[in-house]
C-alpha positions in Angstrom: 25.3 -42.2 27.9 21.7 -43.4 26.8 19.4 -41.1 24.5 16.4 -39.5 26.8 13.2 -41.3 26.0 11.4 -38.8 23.8 8.0 -40.3 23.7 5.2 -41.2 26.2 4.3 -45.2 26.3 0.4 -44.4 26.5 0.4 -41.9 23.3 -2.5 -43.1 22.2 -1.1 -42.7 18.3 1.9 -45.1 19.4 -0.5 -47.4 21.0 -2.7 -47.5 17.5 0.8 -47.7 15.5 2.1 -50.8 17.6 -1.3 -52.9 17.0 -0.7 -52.4 13.1 3.3 -52.7 13.5 3.3 -55.7 15.5 1.2 -58.1 13.7 3.3 -58.0 10.8 5.9 -61.0 11.0 8.5 -61.3 12.9 8.3 -57.4 14.0 9.4 -56.2 17.1 9.9 -53.0 19.1 13.1 -51.8 19.7 13.9 -48.4 21.4 16.8 -46.3 19.8 18.2 -42.8 19.7 15.4 -42.6 22.1 12.7 -43.3 20.1 10.3 -46.4 19.3 11.3 -48.5 16.1 9.4 -51.1 14.7 11.9 -53.9 13.0 12.1 -57.4 11.5 15.8 -57.8 10.8 15.7 -54.6 9.8 13.8 -51.2 10.8 10.7 -50.8 8.9 9.5 -47.7 10.9 9.9 -44.9 13.3 8.0 -43.3 15.7 8.6 -39.7 16.2 11.4 -37.3 14.1 12.5 -33.8 13.5 13.6 -32.1 10.2 17.8 -31.3 9.8 18.5 -27.6 11.3 19.9 -25.6 13.7 17.4 -25.5 16.7 15.7 -22.6 15.7 14.8 -24.1 12.1 14.7 -27.8 12.9 10.8 -28.7 13.4 10.5 -31.4 15.8 7.6 -34.6 15.2 6.6 -36.5 18.3 3.7 -38.0 16.9 4.9 -39.0 13.2 5.2 -42.3 11.4 8.9 -42.6 9.4 9.2 -45.1 6.9 10.5 -46.2 3.7 7.5 -45.5 1.3 7.7 -47.9 -2.3 9.2 -45.4 -4.8 6.4 -45.5 -7.0 4.3 -43.5 -4.1 7.0 -41.3 -3.7 6.1 -39.1 -5.6 2.4 -38.3 -4.4 3.4 -38.6 -1.1 6.3 -35.6 -1.4 3.7 -33.6 -2.7 1.2 -34.4 0.0 1.7 -31.1 2.9 1.4 -34.0 5.8 5.0 -35.4 5.1 7.9 -34.4 5.3 12.0 -34.7 5.1 13.3 -36.3 8.5 16.5 -35.8 9.5 19.3 -38.3 9.3 17.0 -41.1 7.3 16.2 -38.9 4.1 19.2 -39.6 2.1 17.8 -43.4 2.5 14.8 -42.9 1.0 12.7 -42.7 4.5 9.6 -39.9 4.7 7.8 -38.6 7.6 4.1 -38.4 8.2 2.7 -35.8 10.7 -0.4 -37.8 12.5 -1.4 -34.3 13.5 -0.8 -32.3 10.5 -4.7 -30.9 10.6 -3.9 -29.1 13.9 -4.9 -30.7 17.3 -6.4 -34.6 15.5 -7.5 -36.9 18.0 -6.3 -40.5 16.9 -9.6 -41.7 15.8 -9.5 -38.6 13.0 -6.3 -40.5 11.3 -6.8 -42.8 8.1 -5.4 -45.7 10.0 -5.9 -48.0 6.8 -3.7 -44.9 5.3 -1.1 -45.8 8.2 -1.3 -49.9 7.6 -0.8 -49.2 3.5 2.2 -47.3 4.6 3.9 -49.9 7.1 3.1 -52.9 4.7 4.8 -50.8 1.8 7.9 -50.1 4.3 8.0 -53.7 6.0 8.4 -55.2 1.9 11.4 -53.2 1.4 13.3 -54.3 3.7 12.3 -57.8 5.3 13.2 -60.1 3.4 11.7 -62.5 0.9 10.9 -65.1 3.9 8.9 -62.8 5.6 7.2 -61.3 2.7 6.0 -64.5 1.8 4.4 -64.9 5.5 2.6 -62.0 5.2 1.2 -62.3 2.1 -0.1 -65.9 2.8 -1.6 -64.0 6.1 -3.6 -61.8 4.0 -1.1 -58.8 3.9 -2.5 -55.4 5.2 -4.7 -55.2 8.5 -6.4 -52.3 9.1 -6.5 -50.9 12.8 
């Protein structure tokens, strides 16, 4: 039995995120576990997530970005209250960013350059040498 979809295809945050993620070399979107994931061989980003816990203590983040950050950036990110420890992926180094952390934030208020940089760092961790070389040849991170 497949997981139910846990996202709206025209969610404006997801639309904007797709524009940034899918320009990376060989990036593609794939739905798994009810959520859209972005991969280039391996997954480098997910849209939406939750924290671990019981039904009463778990927090769901439907408009969030999950990435595998550069290890040098991790300490600063974990100190930022917009970030959370995602269920299941955290032991492998993943971290989540609540895109609506400041309340009901319109998508235009999000720092999309920061999102592009997080995607870039996560992509570089999993994409492999040839894809990263293609990324660098194309100019690296693009803003949305």
